[in-house]
MARDRENDREN-386660 format. One record per residue: residue in one letter; residue number from 1; x, y, z of N, C-alpha, C in turn. Coordinates in nm, 4 decimals, padded with zeros to 6 digits. Layout:
! residues N
+------+-----+----------+----------+----------+----------+----------+----------+----------+----------+----------+
| type | seq |   n_east |  n_north |     n_up |  ca_east | ca_north |    ca_up |   c_east |  c_north |     c_up |
+------+-----+----------+----------+----------+----------+----------+----------+----------+----------+----------+
|    A | NUM |        X |        Y |        Z |        X |        Y |        Z |        X |        Y |        Z |
...
+------+-----+----------+----------+----------+----------+----------+----------+----------+----------+----------+
END
This chain:
! residues 79
+------+-----+----------+----------+----------+----------+----------+----------+----------+----------+----------+
| type | seq |   n_east |  n_north |     n_up |  ca_east | ca_north |    ca_up |   c_east |  c_north |     c_up |
+------+-----+----------+----------+----------+----------+----------+----------+----------+----------+----------+
|    M |   1 |  04.2853 | -00.4314 | -03.2382 |  04.2482 | -00.4051 | -03.3811 |  04.2604 | -00.5434 | -03.4373 |
|    I |   2 |  04.1581 | -00.5947 | -03.5001 |  04.1382 | -00.7683 | -03.5383 |  04.1303 | -00.7286 | -03.7138 |
|    V |   3 |  04.2098 | -00.7775 | -03.7944 |  04.2099 | -00.8319 | -03.9055 |  04.1996 | -00.9572 | -03.9403 |
|    K |   4 |  04.0944 | -00.9268 | -04.0037 |  04.0222 | -01.0779 | -04.0956 |  04.0197 | -01.0724 | -04.2857 |
|    S |   5 |  04.0288 | -01.2000 | -04.2940 |  04.0590 | -01.2002 | -04.4167 |  03.9144 | -01.2644 | -04.4799 |
|    I |   6 |  03.8241 | -01.1875 | -04.5621 |  03.6891 | -01.2291 | -04.6126 |  03.7366 | -01.2946 | -04.6917 |
|    R |   7 |  03.7941 | -01.2932 | -04.7747 |  03.8226 | -01.3713 | -04.8933 |  03.9401 | -01.3160 | -04.9556 |
|    K |   8 |  03.9777 | -01.4251 | -05.0734 |  04.1058 | -01.3458 | -05.1418 |  04.0915 | -01.2227 | -05.1822 |
|    N |   9 |  04.2403 | -01.1366 | -05.1241 |  04.2096 | -01.0195 | -05.1851 |  04.1029 | -00.9012 | -05.1100 |
|    M |  10 |  04.0416 | -00.9807 | -05.0011 |  03.9220 | -00.8831 | -04.9563 |  03.9338 | -00.9132 | -04.8197 |
|    T |  11 |  03.9807 | -00.7686 | -04.7452 |  04.0397 | -00.8048 | -04.5632 |  03.9298 | -00.6778 | -04.5271 |
|    E |  12 |  03.9021 | -00.6797 | -04.3995 |  03.8095 | -00.6312 | -04.3329 |  03.8957 | -00.5952 | -04.2110 |
|    I |  13 |  03.9245 | -00.4583 | -04.1411 |  04.0142 | -00.4118 | -04.0441 |  03.9130 | -00.3582 | -03.9306 |
|    S |  14 |  03.9020 | -00.3996 | -03.8338 |  03.8387 | -00.3373 | -03.7316 |  03.8716 | -00.3304 | -03.6193 |
|    M |  15 |  03.8275 | -00.2056 | -03.5521 |  03.9067 | -00.1220 | -03.4892 |  03.7808 | -00.0860 | -03.3905 |
|    E |  16 |  03.8479 | -00.0186 | -03.2643 |  03.7207 |  00.0907 | -03.1883 |  03.6162 |  00.1481 | -03.2340 |
|    E |  17 |  03.6802 |  00.2207 | -03.3422 |  03.6142 |  00.3749 | -03.3942 |  03.5446 |  00.2868 | -03.5304 |
|    A |  18 |  03.5917 |  00.2227 | -03.6441 |  03.5525 |  00.1861 | -03.6979 |  03.6075 |  00.0567 | -03.7793 |
|    S |  19 |  03.5358 |  00.0292 | -03.8979 |  03.5849 | -00.1052 | -04.0024 |  03.5878 | -00.0400 | -04.1142 |
|    I |  20 |  03.7285 | -00.1096 | -04.1642 |  03.7517 | -00.0522 | -04.2803 |  03.7807 | -00.1778 | -04.3898 |
|    L |  21 |  03.7209 | -00.1686 | -04.4892 |  03.6898 | -00.2824 | -04.5928 |  03.8715 | -00.2442 | -04.6882 |
|    V |  22 |  03.9624 | -00.3475 | -04.6868 |  04.0544 | -00.3127 | -04.7614 |  04.0417 | -00.4286 | -04.9164 |
|    S |  23 |  04.0256 | -00.3711 | -05.0439 |  04.0326 | -00.4645 | -05.1143 |  04.1834 | -00.4837 | -05.2213 |
|    Y |  24 |  04.2369 | -00.5859 | -05.2110 |  04.3704 | -00.5937 | -05.2709 |  04.4575 | -00.5369 | -05.1885 |
|    E |  25 |  04.4972 | -00.4074 | -05.2023 |  04.5910 | -00.3403 | -05.0895 |  04.5488 | -00.2114 | -05.0758 |
|    T |  26 |  04.4021 | -00.1570 | -05.1337 |  04.3715 | -00.0494 | -05.0924 |  04.2559 |  00.0086 | -05.0202 |
|    P |  27 |  04.2747 |  00.0540 | -04.9010 |  04.1359 |  00.0587 | -04.8275 |  04.0105 |  00.1806 | -04.9402 |
|    V |  28 |  03.9024 |  00.0687 | -04.9156 |  03.8054 |  00.1488 | -05.0569 |  03.6845 |  00.1854 | -04.9567 |
|    A |  29 |  03.6223 |  00.1387 | -04.8588 |  03.4931 |  00.2012 | -04.7412 |  03.5232 |  00.1735 | -04.6053 |
|    I |  30 |  03.4449 |  00.2577 | -04.5379 |  03.4909 |  00.2455 | -04.3777 |  03.3568 |  00.2828 | -04.3298 |
|    I |  31 |  03.2993 |  00.1978 | -04.2226 |  03.1799 |  00.2097 | -04.1382 |  03.2459 |  00.2535 | -03.9744 |
|    F |  32 |  03.1673 |  00.3654 | -03.9193 |  03.2241 |  00.4753 | -03.8142 |  03.1092 |  00.3812 | -03.7141 |
|    H |  33 |  03.1864 |  00.3200 | -03.6388 |  03.0661 |  00.2697 | -03.5784 |  02.9584 |  00.3675 | -03.4952 |
|    K |  34 |  03.0326 |  00.4536 | -03.3799 |  02.9577 |  00.5502 | -03.2919 |  02.8422 |  00.6262 | -03.3619 |
|    T |  35 |  02.8690 |  00.6349 | -03.4995 |  02.7219 |  00.7054 | -03.5743 |  02.6749 |  00.6008 | -03.6512 |
|    S |  36 |  02.7059 |  00.5043 | -03.7290 |  02.6335 |  00.4003 | -03.8215 |  02.6583 |  00.4986 | -03.9207 |
|    V |  37 |  02.7448 |  00.5838 | -03.9755 |  02.7703 |  00.6435 | -04.1220 |  02.9105 |  00.5365 | -04.2033 |
|    A |  38 |  02.8706 |  00.5018 | -04.3321 |  02.9302 |  00.4396 | -04.3823 |  02.9970 |  00.4957 | -04.4914 |
|    W |  39 |  03.1266 |  00.5303 | -04.5225 |  03.1926 |  00.5941 | -04.6616 |  03.2186 |  00.5002 | -04.7648 |
|    V |  40 |  03.2217 |  00.4960 | -04.8893 |  03.2695 |  00.4139 | -04.9836 |  03.3799 |  00.5393 | -05.1104 |
|    T |  41 |  03.4640 |  00.4925 | -05.0941 |  03.5846 |  00.5617 | -05.2125 |  03.4537 |  00.5863 | -05.3452 |
|    N |  42 |  03.4606 |  00.7217 | -05.4166 |  03.4455 |  00.6967 | -05.5505 |  03.5257 |  00.7280 | -05.6543 |
|    E |  43 |  03.6374 |  00.6411 | -05.6370 |  03.7117 |  00.6387 | -05.7436 |  03.6631 |  00.5138 | -05.7518 |
|    K |  44 |  03.7087 |  00.4907 | -05.9308 |  03.7016 |  00.3823 | -05.9679 |  03.7748 |  00.2691 | -05.9850 |
|    F |  45 |  03.7852 |  00.1902 | -05.9523 |  03.9164 |  00.0255 | -05.9455 |  03.8085 | -00.0852 | -06.0482 |
|    S |  46 |  03.8711 | -00.1929 | -05.9507 |  03.8194 | -00.3332 | -06.1100 |  03.6497 | -00.3497 | -06.0339 |
|    K |  47 |  03.6044 | -00.4297 | -06.1320 |  03.5241 | -00.4977 | -06.1314 |  03.4690 | -00.5708 | -05.9732 |
|    T |  48 |  03.6218 | -00.6376 | -05.9492 |  03.5942 | -00.7448 | -05.8164 |  03.6012 | -00.6120 | -05.7176 |
|    T |  49 |  03.6726 | -00.4968 | -05.7128 |  03.6703 | -00.4407 | -05.6004 |  03.5260 | -00.3689 | -05.5676 |
|    S |  50 |  03.4585 | -00.3319 | -05.7032 |  03.3089 | -00.2966 | -05.6749 |  03.2378 | -00.3906 | -05.5946 |
|    R |  51 |  03.2510 | -00.5229 | -05.6228 |  03.1785 | -00.6550 | -05.5719 |  03.2161 | -00.6869 | -05.4388 |
|    H |  52 |  03.3512 | -00.6308 | -05.3915 |  03.3980 | -00.6624 | -05.2555 |  03.3662 | -00.5453 | -05.1842 |
|    I |  53 |  03.3060 | -00.4366 | -05.2294 |  03.2442 | -00.2983 | -05.1787 |  03.0817 | -00.3145 | -05.1180 |
|    N |  54 |  03.0249 | -00.3953 | -05.2049 |  02.8956 | -00.4230 | -05.2367 |  02.8404 | -00.5399 | -05.1575 |
|    E |  55 |  02.9307 | -00.6454 | -05.1232 |  02.9278 | -00.7765 | -05.0260 |  02.9355 | -00.7146 | -04.9195 |
|    W |  56 |  03.0429 | -00.6502 | -04.8898 |  03.0788 | -00.5912 | -04.7589 |  02.9648 | -00.5015 | -04.6811 |
|    L |  57 |  02.8839 | -00.4366 | -04.7811 |  02.8131 | -00.3072 | -04.7269 |  02.6667 | -00.4063 | -04.6720 |
|    S |  58 |  02.6378 | -00.5049 | -04.7775 |  02.5394 | -00.5791 | -04.7339 |  02.5424 | -00.6670 | -04.6225 |
|    Q |  59 |  02.6672 | -00.7175 | -04.6069 |  02.6852 | -00.7849 | -04.4682 |  02.6519 | -00.7166 | -04.3727 |
|    N |  60 |  02.6954 | -00.6026 | -04.3897 |  02.6945 | -00.5288 | -04.2542 |  02.5915 | -00.4243 | -04.2617 |
|    N |  61 |  02.4755 | -00.4511 | -04.3320 |  02.3454 | -00.4266 | -04.3562 |  02.3256 | -00.2699 | -04.3760 |
|    F |  62 |  02.4082 | -00.2099 | -04.4384 |  02.4407 | -00.0898 | -04.5206 |  02.3600 | -00.0853 | -04.6241 |
|    I |  63 |  02.2451 | -00.0276 | -04.6246 |  02.1944 |  00.0154 | -04.7576 |  02.2210 |  00.1898 | -04.8150 |
|    D |  64 |  02.2130 |  00.3172 | -04.7272 |  02.2595 |  00.3816 | -04.7134 |  02.4287 |  00.4270 | -04.6513 |
|    Y |  65 |  02.4659 |  00.4398 | -04.7673 |  02.6312 |  00.5397 | -04.7417 |  02.6815 |  00.6516 | -04.8568 |
|    S |  66 |  02.7848 |  00.7102 | -04.8070 |  02.8314 |  00.8034 | -04.9239 |  02.9534 |  00.8055 | -04.9855 |
|    Y |  67 |  02.9400 |  00.8593 | -05.0712 |  03.0716 |  00.8415 | -05.1606 |  03.1481 |  00.9394 | -05.1272 |
|    V |  68 |  03.2834 |  00.9082 | -05.0873 |  03.3973 |  01.0553 | -05.0329 |  03.4759 |  01.0237 | -05.1296 |
|    D |  69 |  03.5924 |  01.1166 | -05.1624 |  03.6985 |  01.1018 | -05.2269 |  03.7858 |  00.9840 | -05.1797 |
|    Q |  70 |  03.8955 |  00.9373 | -05.2494 |  03.9814 |  00.8094 | -05.1943 |  04.0533 |  00.9081 | -05.0847 |
|    E |  71 |  04.1046 |  01.0492 | -05.0932 |  04.1816 |  01.0942 | -05.0070 |  04.1108 |  01.1508 | -04.8751 |
|    K |  72 |  04.0168 |  01.1647 | -04.8331 |  03.8963 |  01.1917 | -04.7562 |  03.8934 |  01.0753 | -04.6793 |
|    L |  73 |  03.8874 |  00.9049 | -04.7351 |  03.8511 |  00.8136 | -04.7128 |  04.0134 |  00.7914 | -04.6078 |
|    E |  74 |  04.1010 |  00.7363 | -04.7082 |  04.2129 |  00.7684 | -04.6557 |  04.2881 |  00.8389 | -04.5170 |
|    S |  75 |  04.2272 |  00.9938 | -04.5183 |  04.2558 |  01.0541 | -04.4039 |  04.1853 |  01.0196 | -04.2806 |
|    A |  76 |  04.0773 |  00.9620 | -04.3181 |  04.0076 |  00.9171 | -04.1843 |  04.0571 |  00.7996 | -04.1239 |
|    I |  77 |  04.1450 |  00.7303 | -04.1948 |  04.1477 |  00.6295 | -04.1331 |  04.3042 |  00.6455 | -04.0609 |
|    K |  78 |  04.3468 |  00.7723 | -04.0992 |  04.4643 |  00.7726 | -04.0165 |  04.4319 |  00.8693 | -03.8347 |
|    I |  79 |  04.2981 |  00.8130 | -03.8500 |  04.2327 |  00.8831 | -03.6939 |  04.3531 |  00.8537 | -03.5775 |
+------+-----+----------+----------+----------+----------+----------+----------+----------+----------+----------+
END
């Protein structure tokens, strides 16, 4: 596992199966490496968190992604 601080309150956790975006202390997006599928939380957080998500997806060249419940996103992280 690699933990990388991208900027203040924006962290990426990379593992073999997936990369997870954490904004402040909350996981808000995940990219599954094997399938190249991205999930983004459908829960509304701050404007800053929305900016973190958009920036991260753009940096990873993801234009197409699915919105999922926060609970589903967090369940996927517990793989």
